N, C-alpha and C positions, 0 to 999 in steps of 0.2 A: 392352327398354324404353328408349327414348331420352328423356333429360331435358334441359331447358334451364332456366336460372335467371338472372333479370335484375332490376335495379332497375325500378321503375315509371317510365314516361315518358309525358308527356301528348302524344298524337297524334304519335308519333315517326316517323322515316323508315321507308321500306319494309323495310329490313334487319331491323328489330325484329320485324316481322310474318313475315318469312321464317324467322327463328329459331323463332318460335312454330309456324309451319306445319311445320317440319322435325322436330319432336319429338312424342312421344306425350303428354307431360305437361310443362307449363310452370309453373315455380314463380316467382311474383313476390314480391320482398322487400317486406314492410311494416315489419319490425323491423330496418331498416338506417338508419344515420345519414343525415339529409338533407344533401346537398351544396349549398352556397349558390350556387356558380357553375356547377353542372352543368346537365343537361337534364331534370331531373325535372319541373319545372313550366313549362318553356318550350320553344319550338321556332321554326322559321322557315317563313314562307309567301312567296309571290310577289306583289310589288306593283310595277307599272310596270316590269317586267323585272328587278327587283332583289330580293334576299332581305331580308325584314324580320322582326325578332324579335317574337314574341308571347309573353305569359307570364300565368300565374295568380298574382296577388299574394298574399303570405302575411301573416298576422297576425304582428307582431313577437314573437319568442320566442327561446329559447336556440338557438344554432347546433349544440348537441350532442344535440338531440332526434332521435328516429327519425322516419322519414317518417309513420308512423301516428299520431304525436303532434303533428304540425303541422296548423295550421288555416288555412283560406283567409281572406283579409282581407274584412271586411264591406264594404270599398270596391271589391271586384271588380266592375267595370262590364261585366257580361256583354253588355248591349246594344251597348256600344261595340265590343267584340271581334267580335261577330256582324256588326255593320254593316261593320267593316273587311274581314272575310272576304267578305261579300256584295259589297262594292264591288270587291274585288280579283278575284273569280272569276265575277261575274255573266254574263260573256260566254264562259266556258269551256263546252266542248261538253257536259259531263256535270254542270253545275251543278244543273239541276232535280232530278236523281236524288240527288246527293251532299249538297246543302245541308241537307235535312231531318235527316240524321244529325248533321252538324256542329252544327246548331241545338240538337238534342236533347242532345248531349253537353255543350255549353257551358252550357246552361240547367239541367242536372241539379242538383236541389236537395240539395246536400250541402256542409257546411262543412269536413269532414275531408279533408285533402289526399289521403291514400291512397285512401279510398273514392271520392273524385271521380275520380281517375285510373284506379282499377281499373274503374270503370263504363265509362270511355271505351275502355279496352282490350277489355273484354268486348263492348261494343256494336260496335266496329269489326271485331272478329273475326267476329261474327255476320254483319255486313254483307258481309264478304269471303268468307264460307263456310268459315272456319277452324274446325274442330271439335275442336281440341286441348283437352284438359282443362287448365283454369287453376286453380292451387292457390295459396293465400296462405301465405307461408313460416311465419308464426307458428302456423299450424294443423298444422304437421308436428311430430311428437313427436321432438325432438332436444334436445341441450344448446344452447340459443340464446345462450349466452355465448361459444361458439366464434367464431372470426374467419376471414375470408379463405378460403383453400383448405380448412382444416379444416371450416369450416361447410358449404362446398359438398359436400365428401365425405360429411359426415353426412347432408345432405339427399338426396344421391344414393342412399346406402345405405338410408335410410328409405323411399325411393320405389321401391326394387328396380331401380335403373338398371343397364343393361348398357353404355350409352353416355351420355356427357355431352357436350353440344354448347354451346360458348360463342362469344360474338362474337369476331371476329378480333383485336380490340384487346387481348384478354386473354392472348395467347400467352406473355407473360413471367411471368404470374402463377401458372401451374399446371405441375406436373411429370407428364409422361407415365408415368414409372416408379412414382410414388406411386399414381396412379390404377390402373395395371395391377396393383399389389399388392392392390388392393381388388376386382379383377376387372371394372374399368370401363374402357372404351375412351374416350380423350380426343380430341374432334374440335373444330375451329374452323370457323365458317361465314364465308365471304367473299363478299359480294354482288358481282355483276357489274354493269357499267354498264347502266342502264335509261333510255335517252334517248327523249324524246317531244316533240312541238311544244308550245311555251308562247307562244301568241299571236304566233308568228313571230319572237320575239326569240331572242337567244343563250340556249342552254339553261343553266339553273341547277340543278345536281344536288343530290340528298340533302336535299330539303326535306321538310316534314311529309307524312305520308300523305295529308293533305288535298289537296295539290297533285297527287299521283298519281291520286287518285280523281276529281278535277275534269277531268282531261285524257285519261283512259283508260277503255275499256270494262271491265266486270267480268271478262270472259273474258281480256283482255290482262293484267289485274292478277293474276288467279289463276294464269295461266301463269308470270308472273314470280315469284310467291310459291313456286311448286312446283319451278321448275327454273333460275331465273336466279341461281345461286350455286354455289359449290364448298364441299365439306366437306373440310377439310384435317386430316391427322393431327397430333396434338400431338407436340412434340419432346422 
């Protein structure tokens, strides 16, 4: 049983979906502290050949709340974001196929930040043909006061993991030996470059999955999801 565990991100880059595709069960954190300057509620899209940030504005609240306890601002102008994305990508080759998904995800009627993002992850996976089981972390029966590596190990054990796959940026956070003591193989996923035409301009990498879907066939995306990465052993 291969397990992946990550924070929720709104329409993240393709590497996030490669991680989901590479495992049997993907656990998405809802009971993890919201990070103000992270990527949970924001990402980047292409506009006039440059990367532009877009975000889901949040209701003002304590910076110490978990993601599941944060609320989206009543001032979130969904039409404005949708129009920005329409203007940016209306000439993209797969706009007619992709835009209905984007529109549906952004217009989803949910004020809770986690549930809003969770829906976007599930809908995007369905669209891309990813059938990995997606589990919400707080629904797993463990001691949720645990932190960092201890919490990951507890989630892995509860899920019956034989392999834990983490994003490549977490190589310094986990100990191969400690995972081995629990009978779990530690792996890290490293995405390979996936370059494609973007209106004839210089390529801007690692944008939101929106960009990938606008410029590529589903077959090309699925091939990238299933093979355009390396699984590296933990140290």
